[in-house]
N, C-alpha and C positions, 0 to 999 in steps of 0.2 A: 577700389570702391565697388561694391555691388551695383549692378545696373538697376536703375529705378524702373519699376513696372507701373505704368500709368493706370493700369487696372486695379491697383491697390494690393498686389500680391508680393510686395517686397519683403524679404527675399524669398519668403514662402509664407503661406497663410499662418496667422496666429491661432494656435490651438492649445488647450490645456495639456494635451499629451505630448506636445512638441516644443512649446515655447517656454524657456526657462527665465524666471523673473528674479531680480534682486530688488530689495527695498531697504532704504536707508532713512531712518528717522521715525521714531515711534512716540511722538507726542500726542496731544489731544486728537488731532486730525489724522496724523500718519498711521497710528496704530489701527484705527477704524478702517481706513482705506486699504491698508495692507491686509487686514482681516477679510475684506470683501474679495480681494484677489485670491487669497488662499482658499476661501470657501467656494470659489468658482472652479476649483480643481487644479490651479496652477502650482507647480513646485516653486517654493519661495525660499530664498536666502535672505536673512534679515540682519542688518547691523544696527545696534543702538548703543549710544555712548553710555547709557545706563542699562545694562543687560536686563535688570528686573522689569523694565518697561516692555520688554519683548517676551516675557515669560508666557503670557497667554498665547501668543503666536507660536512659540516653541511647542507648547502643549498641544496645539492644533496641528502640528506637523511641520512647521517651518524650521529651516536649519539656521542656527545662530552663527553669524560670521564674526570674525575677530577684528576686521577692519573694513572700510568701504571697498578696498580693492578685493578683499576676500569675498565680499557680497557680490562683486561684479564678475569674479572669475567664473567662466563657463556659462554665463548667462547671455540671453539675447536682448533683454530689455531691463534697464535698471532705473528705478524710481528714486528720487530724492525728495524729502520733505523735512527740511531742517529749519533753523530759526532765522538767521541773518545772512546777508551776502558774504560775510567773512566765513561763515560755516559752509556755505555753498562752495566757495573757492577752495577751502581746505579739503572738503569731501570729494570734490571732483578733480581738482588740478594738482594735488600734492603728488610729487613725482614718485613717491614710494607707496603711500597708503591710499592714494586717491583712486576714484573709479577708473579714470582713463589710463592708469598704470596697469590695469589688468583686463579691461574690456576688450574682447576679441574684435577683429575687423568686421565691420558690418553691424556691430551692436548699436543700440540706441539708448541714450540717456534721456529721461524725462524728469525735468526739475519742476516740482509742484510748489517749491518755496516761493514766497513773495520776495523777489530779489530785484537787483538793479538791471535795467535793460542793457547797459553797456557790458556788464559781466556776462549776461546771457549771450551776447554776440561774441565775446572773447571765448567762452566755452564752446560755442558752435564752431568757431574757427579751429580751436584746439582739437575738437572731436574729428572734424573733417581731415585734419592733418594726420590722424591715426586711422583713417578710413572708417570712421564711425559717424553717427548723427546725434545731434542734440536738439531737443524740443523744450523750450521754456513754456511751462503750462501751469501757471498759478491758478488757484481755484477760488470760488466764492460759494457760500452756502452754509458755512459754519459746521458745527458738530452734527446738527440735524441732517444737513445735506450729505455729509460724509456717511452717516449711519444709514440713510435711506437710499444711497446711490443716486442722489439728485443734485450733485454739484454742477455749477456752471464752470467750465474749464476753458481758459483762454490760451490757445495754443499758437506759439510762434515758431516758425521754422519751415522746413521743406514740406509743402502741402502733401506730396505723395506719401511721405512718411507719416504725417498726421493722419491721413486717411487709412493707411495700413494699420495703424494702432487702434482703429475703431473697436475691435472686440474687447480691448482692455478699457478704453474710455467708457464703453457702455456699462461696465461693471460699476463705475464710479459716478457717472453722470452724463453730461452732454458736452462734447468738445466742439469748439468753433475755431476754425483757422482764422487767425487775425492778421497774418502777414509773415514777413521774414523774421529771422532771429531777433529777439528782444521785444517784438510786438506783443507777445503774451504778457510780458512784465509791464509794458506801458499800459496795456488794457487793465491790468490789476490795479495799478496806481490810480487810474481814472475811476475804477470801480470803488476803491476805498475812499476817494474824494466824495463819491455819491453816498456811500454807506455812512461815512462820518457825518455828512450834512443831514442825512435822514435821521440818524440817532440823536443829533443835537436838537432837531425840530421836535422829535418825539419826546425827548426829555423835557424840553421847555414847555411843551404843550401839557404834559402831565403835571408838572409843577404848577402851572397856571390854573389848570382845571381843578386841582385840589384846593388851591388858595381861594378859588371862586365858589367852593363848596360843592363841586360836582363829584359824583362817584366815578372813580377812574375807570372801572370796568365798563360801566354804562357808556361813558364817553367814548372809549375805544370802539365798542360795539356800534355806536351811532355813526362814527366817522369812517369806519373801515371800508364801506362801499362807496364813499365819495372821493373827491379829489385828494383828500389827505391820506387815503389808504396807500399802503406801500408794502413791498416784500419785507422791508425792515420792520414794519409794524406787525406783520404776520409772524415773523420769526422771533422777535424780541418783545413785542408789546406786553403780552401776558407775563413774561419773565420779569420785566421791569416792575410791573405792578406787584408781583409776588416776591420781589426782592431776591430773585434768583439770578445771581451774578456769576454763576459758574461759567468758565470760559469755553466758547467755541473758537474764539480768537482772542489772544491776549491784548490788553491795552498797550503794552510796550511794543507790540508788533504794529499796531495802528500808528503809533508815533513814528516808527521806522518808515512805514509805507507813505504816510503823508509827507514825511521829511524828504523822501526821494523825489516826490513831485515838486515840492516847494524849493528845495535847495539845489537839486541837480538836473531837473528836467528829465528828458529821456536819454541825454548823452549822445544824441544822433549827430549833432553838428558841433564841432570843436569851437569853443568860444561863444556859442549861442547861450542866451539867457533863458532860464525857465519861465514858464507862464506866471503871470501875477494872479494869485489865487487868494484873495483876502478872506473868504469864508473858510477855506482849508487852513489858513494860517491861524485863525481863531480856534478852529476845531482842534488842531494839534496842540495849541497852547492849553486848552482845557484838558486834553488827554495827558499832557505833560504834568499838569497839576495832579492828576490821579497817580502818576508814577511817583511824584514827590510826596504824595500822601501815603505811599507804601502799597498802592493798589495796582501796580504794573502787571500783576498776574491775574487780575480780575478780568472778566469778560467785557468786551467793548460796550455792552448794554449798560454797564455800570456808570456810564457818563452822567446819568442823572444825579449821582452822588455829588458831583462837583456843582451842578446847578443848585442842588439843595443847600450845599455849604454856602454858596454865594448869597442865598436867600435866608440864611440863618436857621435852616431847618435840620 
C-alpha cells in the first residue's frame, strides 16, 4: 500500500495531465458528472451498459470501455454511478469484469451510487486487500446540482484519501468527510429521509392551497422566505407547479433508499434493529404507489400525483 501523506499529496497531486480517470454509469446524473470531469481536461475511460448513452462523452473525447474492468485498467481513480446495490456489487467485485479485477495498486474507487452502508464497508475491505482504496460518496442535488457542479457529496472512508481527491470533488460540488467506510451511504439515507419528507410536505401544501383557491405560484413566493422555505422547495417547487416531472432522481430509487433505512438500518451492528421511522414509512408507501401506477421512472417531485389521486383530482 502506498504511504499516506497527511498533507494531501497521496500518492502524487491530482492533475488533468497526470491523473487518469475511469467512469462507470451514464444515467441522468452520471453522464452529466462525467462530462464535467472530461471538460476539466482529464482523460476519461467510460463504461455504459447501453453504449448509446455514452455517445456524447465519446464525441467529446472519452474512450469507450467494454467492461468495468476495461474502464479501470490503467486508471488512477474510477468513479461508479449505477442504480442499485446489486449493480454496485457486480460492477466493482465481479472477479473477471469488475473494477477491482483490473485497478492497479494504489488506485481509488469512488462510488457515487446511493447504496447500502454494509456493501460500502465490504468493498472498502476488498479494495484494501488489493492495495487500493474505496470511498463511498453518494450525492444530493439532483440533475441541477450535477449540471452546475454544486452537488453535496457525502464521503465515507480514509480522510486523507478524501482530502487528496479534492481537485476532482471541486468539479462536481462540495465533499464532506462523514467518517469511515459506509458513513457516506448512511448520510445519504438520512438525506433521503429529509428530502422525502420535504417533498411530501410540499405536495400536500400545494394540493391544499389549490383546494383553498390560492394561486400556487403566489403561495410559493410568499412562503419561500419563511420557516416553510427549503432547498427542496427551491429545487422542485416551480417544477411541481409546472407539472415538470422529468427525473433528477427516479422514484424507484427513492423507494430503494428509504427501504434501506427502514428495513436494514446501517448494518453496523449484527442483530441490531433499524430505527423506527413512521414518517419515512408513510413516504415510502406513497412512492411505492407511484411505482405501482407505472411512474417509477418519474422524478421524485412527482409525489404530488399520488396526493392528487387520493383527493380525487
